VEXDREN-2710 file (C-alpha; in Angstrom, 1 decimal):
% VEXDREN-2710
k/r/px/py/pz
1/MET/-15.6/-6.7/-25.0
2/SER/-11.9/-5.4/-25.2
3/SER/-9.8/-5.5/-22.1
4/VAL/-7.0/-3.9/-20.9
5/THR/-4.2/-5.3/-18.2
6/VAL/-2.7/-2.9/-15.9
7/SER/0.0/-4.1/-13.0
8/ILE/0.0/-2.6/-9.9
9/ASP/1.9/-3.3/-6.8
10/PRO/-0.9/-2.9/-3.4
11/HIS/1.3/-2.9/-0.4
12/VAL/3.7/-0.9/-0.2
13/HIS/5.2/1.5/2.6
14/SER/6.6/4.8/2.4
15/ASP/8.3/7.4/5.3
16/GLU/5.3/8.1/7.0
17/SER/4.6/3.7/8.1
18/TYR/7.4/3.6/11.6
19/ASP/9.1/1.2/9.7
20/GLY/8.5/3.3/6.0
21/HIS/11.9/5.2/4.4
22/GLU/11.2/6.7/1.6
23/PRO/9.1/9.7/-0.1
24/VAL/5.5/9.2/-1.4
25/GLU/6.8/11.2/-4.8
26/LEU/10.4/9.1/-5.2
27/ILE/8.1/5.6/-4.8
28/LEU/5.7/7.0/-7.5
29/GLU/8.5/8.4/-10.0
30/HIS/10.2/4.8/-9.9
31/ALA/7.6/3.1/-9.9
32/ALA/6.3/4.9/-13.5
33/GLU/10.7/4.2/-14.2
34/ILE/10.1/0.8/-13.7
35/GLY/6.3/0.1/-15.6
36/LEU/4.0/-0.4/-13.0
37/ASP/1.1/1.2/-13.8
38/ALA/-0.5/1.8/-10.2
39/VAL/1.0/1.5/-6.4
40/VAL/-0.8/1.8/-3.3
41/ILE/1.2/3.3/-0.2
42/THR/-0.4/1.3/2.5
43/ASP/1.7/2.2/5.8
44/HIS/1.0/1.2/9.2
45/ASP/-2.2/2.6/10.5
46/VAL/-1.4/6.3/8.7
47/ILE/-2.8/7.3/5.9
48/GLY/-1.9/10.7/5.1
49/GLU/0.8/9.9/2.5
50/SER/-1.4/7.4/1.0
51/LYS/-3.8/9.9/0.3
52/ARG/-1.5/12.4/-1.4
53/ALA/0.3/9.9/-3.2
54/ALA/-3.0/8.6/-4.8
55/GLU/-3.5/12.6/-5.2
56/LEU/-0.6/13.2/-6.7
57/ALA/-0.2/9.5/-8.7
58/PRO/-1.7/10.8/-12.6
59/GLU/1.2/13.4/-12.6
60/TYR/3.5/10.6/-12.7
61/GLY/1.2/8.7/-15.3
62/LEU/-0.1/6.2/-12.3
63/ILE/-3.2/5.4/-11.5
64/GLY/-4.3/6.4/-7.7
65/ILE/-5.3/4.4/-5.3
66/PRO/-4.8/5.1/-1.6
67/GLY/-4.5/2.6/1.1
68/VAL/-3.1/1.3/4.6
69/GLU/-2.0/-1.8/6.3
70/VAL/-4.3/-2.3/9.1
71/SER/-3.7/-3.2/12.4
72/THR/-6.7/-5.7/13.9
73/ALA/-6.8/-7.8/17.5
74/HIS/-5.6/-10.6/14.7
75/GLY/-3.8/-9.8/12.6
76/HIS/-2.5/-7.2/9.9
77/LEU/-4.9/-6.7/7.2
78/LEU/-4.7/-4.0/3.4
79/ALA/-7.6/-2.1/3.5
80/VAL/-7.1/-0.5/-0.7
81/GLY/-9.4/1.6/-1.9
82/VAL/-10.7/3.4/1.1
83/GLU/-9.9/7.3/2.1
84/ARG/-10.4/6.8/5.9
85/MET/-8.3/4.8/8.4
86/PRO/-10.5/1.9/9.7
87/PRO/-10.4/1.2/13.1
88/ARG/-7.5/-0.2/15.2
89/ARG/-7.9/-3.5/17.1
90/ARG/-11.0/-4.8/16.3
91/PRO/-12.1/-8.3/15.6
92/TYR/-10.7/-9.2/11.4
93/ASP/-14.3/-9.6/10.0
94/GLU/-15.3/-6.6/12.1
95/THR/-12.5/-4.8/10.6
96/ILE/-13.8/-6.2/6.9
97/ALA/-17.1/-5.5/7.1
98/TRP/-16.0/-1.9/7.4
99/ILE/-14.0/-1.6/4.0
100/HIS/-16.5/-3.1/2.6
101/ASP/-18.7/-0.7/4.0
102/HIS/-15.9/2.4/2.7
103/GLY/-15.8/0.8/-0.6
104/GLY/-12.6/-0.6/-0.6
105/VAL/-10.9/-4.1/-0.6
106/ALA/-10.2/-6.4/1.8
107/ILE/-7.0/-8.1/1.3
108/VAL/-4.9/-10.4/3.9
109/PRO/-1.0/-9.5/3.8
110/HIS/1.4/-11.8/4.3
111/PRO/-0.6/-15.0/6.2
112/PHE/0.0/-16.9/8.6
113/GLN/3.2/-15.5/9.3
114/ARG/3.4/-14.3/13.0
115/SER/6.4/-12.9/13.2
116/ARG/5.1/-10.6/11.2
117/HIS/2.0/-9.8/12.1
118/GLY/0.3/-12.0/9.6
119/VAL/-3.4/-13.7/10.6
120/ARG/-3.8/-17.3/11.9
121/GLN/-5.9/-19.0/9.3
122/ARG/-8.4/-19.8/12.2
123/ASN/-8.8/-16.0/12.5
124/ILE/-9.9/-15.5/8.4
125/PRO/-13.5/-15.6/8.3
126/VAL/-14.3/-18.7/5.4
127/PRO/-17.8/-20.4/3.7
128/ALA/-19.0/-23.0/5.9
129/ILE/-17.8/-26.4/4.8
130/ASP/-19.5/-29.8/4.8
131/ASP/-18.6/-33.1/6.7
132/ASP/-17.4/-34.2/3.2
133/GLY/-15.0/-30.8/2.9
134/VAL/-16.8/-29.3/0.5
135/ILE/-17.5/-25.5/0.6
136/ARG/-21.1/-24.0/1.4
137/VAL/-21.5/-21.1/0.5
138/ALA/-23.5/-18.6/1.5
139/ASP/-26.6/-19.7/-0.5
140/GLY/-26.8/-23.0/1.3
141/SER/-25.8/-24.6/-2.4
142/ARG/-22.5/-26.7/-2.4
143/ASP/-19.6/-25.5/-3.8
144/SER/-17.1/-28.2/-6.2
145/ALA/-13.8/-26.5/-4.1
146/THR/-12.8/-29.2/-1.8
147/VAL/-10.6/-28.0/2.0
148/ASP/-7.7/-29.1/2.4
149/ASP/-5.6/-28.2/5.3
150/GLY/-7.2/-29.0/8.6
151/ASP/-7.2/-26.1/9.7
152/ALA/-9.3/-24.5/7.5
153/GLY/-12.7/-23.8/7.5
154/VAL/-13.2/-22.8/10.7
155/ARG/-14.3/-18.8/12.3
156/GLY/-12.5/-17.4/15.1
157/ASP/-15.5/-18.2/17.5
158/GLY/-14.1/-22.1/16.6
159/THR/-18.1/-22.3/15.6
160/GLY/-17.5/-23.0/11.7
161/GLU/-21.2/-20.5/11.3
162/THR/-19.6/-18.5/8.4
163/ASP/-22.5/-17.9/6.5
164/GLY/-23.9/-14.1/5.6
165/ILE/-20.4/-12.7/6.7
166/ASP/-18.3/-10.6/5.7
167/GLU/-15.0/-12.2/3.6
168/VAL/-11.9/-10.9/2.3
169/ASP/-11.8/-9.7/-1.0
170/ALA/-8.1/-11.4/-1.5
171/VAL/-5.0/-13.0/-0.6
172/GLU/-1.3/-11.6/-0.8
173/VAL/0.0/-14.9/-2.4
174/PHE/2.9/-13.9/-3.1
175/ASN/5.1/-11.6/-0.4
176/ALA/8.7/-10.8/-1.5
177/TRP/10.0/-10.0/2.0
178/LEU/8.7/-13.6/3.0
179/PHE/12.6/-15.5/3.6
180/THR/11.6/-19.3/2.3
181/GLY/8.4/-19.7/-0.2
182/TYR/6.4/-21.9/2.3
183/ARG/4.8/-19.7/3.8
184/ASN/4.0/-18.4/0.0
185/ARG/2.3/-21.7/-1.2
186/ARG/0.2/-22.3/1.9
187/ALA/-1.6/-18.9/1.8
188/ARG/-1.7/-19.9/-2.2
189/ARG/-3.0/-22.5/-0.7
190/PHE/-5.9/-21.1/1.5
191/ALA/-6.4/-19.2/-1.8
192/ALA/-7.0/-21.7/-4.4
193/THR/-9.3/-23.9/-1.3
194/TYR/-11.8/-20.9/-0.9
195/ASP/-11.5/-19.4/-5.0
196/TYR/-10.3/-16.0/-3.4
197/PRO/-8.2/-14.1/-5.4
198/GLY/-4.7/-13.6/-5.4
199/VAL/-2.1/-10.8/-5.4
200/ALA/1.3/-10.5/-5.5
201/ALA/3.1/-7.8/-3.2
202/SER/6.6/-6.0/-2.8
203/ASP/5.6/-5.2/1.1
204/ALA/8.9/-2.5/0.4
205/HIS/10.0/-0.1/3.4
206/HIS/13.0/0.5/0.8
207/LEU/12.8/2.3/-2.7
208/GLU/15.0/-0.4/-4.7
209/TYR/12.3/-3.1/-3.3
210/VAL/9.0/-1.2/-4.9
211/GLY/7.6/-3.7/-7.7
212/ARG/10.3/-6.4/-6.8
213/ALA/6.8/-8.4/-6.8
214/PHE/3.5/-7.2/-8.4
215/THR/0.1/-8.1/-9.6
216/ASP/-0.7/-8.2/-13.1
217/VAL/-5.0/-7.2/-12.9
218/GLU/-6.9/-7.6/-16.5
219/VAL/-10.0/-5.1/-16.3
220/ASP/-12.4/-5.1/-19.2
221/GLY/-14.8/-2.5/-20.6
222/ARG/-11.1/-0.8/-21.5
223/GLU/-9.5/0.2/-24.1
224/SER/-5.9/1.3/-22.7
225/VAL/-4.0/2.2/-19.1
226/ALA/-5.6/5.8/-19.1
227/ASP/-8.9/5.2/-19.3
228/VAL/-8.5/2.5/-16.0
229/THR/-9.8/4.3/-12.7
230/ALA/-9.5/3.3/-9.3
231/ALA/-13.2/2.4/-8.9
232/ASP/-12.2/-1.0/-12.5
233/VAL/-9.2/-1.5/-10.4
234/LEU/-10.8/-2.0/-7.3
235/ASP/-14.1/-4.0/-9.5
236/ALA/-11.3/-6.3/-11.1
237/ILE/-9.6/-7.9/-8.1
238/ARG/-13.7/-8.9/-6.2
239/ASN/-14.1/-10.2/-9.3
240/GLY/-10.3/-12.3/-9.4
241/THR/-8.9/-11.3/-12.0
242/THR/-5.4/-11.4/-11.6
243/THR/-2.5/-12.7/-11.7
244/VAL/0.7/-12.8/-10.1
245/ASP/4.1/-11.7/-11.2
246/GLY/7.0/-12.2/-8.4
247/ARG/9.6/-14.3/-6.8
248/ARG/12.3/-13.8/-4.0
249/ALA/14.8/-12.8/-6.5
250/PRO/14.4/-9.8/-8.4
251/ILE/12.5/-10.3/-11.5
252/ARG/11.9/-9.4/-14.9
253/MET/12.4/-5.6/-13.7
254/ALA/15.6/-6.8/-11.9
255/ALA/18.3/-3.7/-13.2
256/LYS/15.9/-1.4/-13.8
257/HIS/15.1/-1.4/-9.9
258/TYR/18.7/-0.8/-8.3
259/ILE/20.2/0.7/-10.5
260/GLY/17.7/2.8/-10.9
261/ALA/16.8/3.1/-7.8
262/ALA/20.1/4.0/-6.9
263/GLY/20.3/6.7/-9.2
264/ARG/16.6/8.1/-8.2
265/LYS/17.7/8.7/-4.9
266/SER/19.9/10.4/-5.3
267/GLY/19.0/13.0/-7.8
268/TYR/15.9/13.1/-5.3
269/TYR/17.6/14.1/-2.6
270/ALA/19.8/16.1/-4.6
271/ARG/16.5/18.4/-5.8
272/THR/15.3/18.4/-2.7
273/SER/18.8/19.1/-0.8
274/ALA/19.5/22.2/-3.3
275/ILE/15.7/23.1/-3.4
276/ARG/16.8/22.7/1.3
277/SER/20.0/24.6/0.4
278/ALA/18.1/27.8/-1.9
279/THR/16.0/28.2/0.2
280/ALA/17.9/28.6/3.7
281/ALA/19.9/30.6/1.3
282/ARG/17.0/32.9/0.8
283/ARG/15.6/32.8/3.8
284/ALA/19.5/33.7/5.4
285/ALA/19.9/36.9/3.0
286/VAL/16.1/38.1/4.1
287/GLU/17.4/36.8/8.3
288/THR/20.4/39.8/6.9
289/LEU/19.1/42.3/5.1
290/SER/16.3/42.4/8.2
291/ALA/19.5/42.6/10.6
292/ALA/21.1/45.1/8.0
293/ARG/18.1/47.5/8.8
294/VAL/17.4/47.3/11.8
295/ALA/21.2/48.3/12.3
296/ALA/20.4/51.0/10.1
297/ILE/17.5/52.1/12.1
298/GLN/19.6/51.8/15.4
299/GLY/22.2/53.8/14.5
300/THR/20.4/56.0/13.0
301/HIS/18.4/56.8/16.2
302/ARG/21.7/56.7/18.1
303/ALA/23.4/59.5/16.0
304/ALA/20.1/61.1/16.3
305/ARG/19.8/61.3/20.0
306/ILE/24.3/62.0/20.5
307/LEU/24.1/65.1/18.4
308/SER/20.9/66.3/20.5
309/TRP/23.4/65.7/23.7
310/ILE/25.9/68.0/22.3
311/THR/22.8/71.1/20.0
END
């Protein structure tokens, strides 16, 4: 069967996010230039610009995938592939179920980093484990993976009874914004323990960081990237055909990132400033012409009134 690999940055913020800085058009332009095939705008608790970016993506040769970073009762959660905003401040497992009900994939972002609203490990619904530390999956069978973390295997309610619940689809095992490697390593261990697919993401809030970390997703049954749909990418993530690429220093696209981003930002804002300036000039011209017409009409009326007084 044929397959194709697409490169995706699944965690990027635009200027609709309270802490983002860049318009989606500029993000899409930059993503295409540095060789990404898709970028998911995951603003905090708002989805409007992400949906618009997904609609615009094909114009830049990219796969359009909407998403959002939703604030749950237990920490942040990426909802990728949804068209609506998930309910906020709900328990983690309820939010995962909502995402699945709406056709999306649930990805744990920057897990266990509480300073950035990462979820605690005990609040992530996971398969139950037996007394030997062996995962017991939902159908009651034993999985070959074993648990090596003392906090693993415990639900948020502390019962450990997790069979039949909605689990996350993937874990962000590399987040480019983490200052040390400890949290990323812990995320990798957690994902490996429970056999969750791993993804890498830039978590970019500025243009030059877009794609600093990304995920290669292998999609079966497609001949080229142009044939790949958003649904294909979501299915591939669920199936775990992902490979992470990134490090806290710039990765293989580094030169293009910084030099290219600076040039693109200058060009973008020059274009938009020119458009705004032209629009303002047209508006000023129209207003001036309108004022001139009004003045001419008023002058004619005054002249007629004066003539009527003296004749």
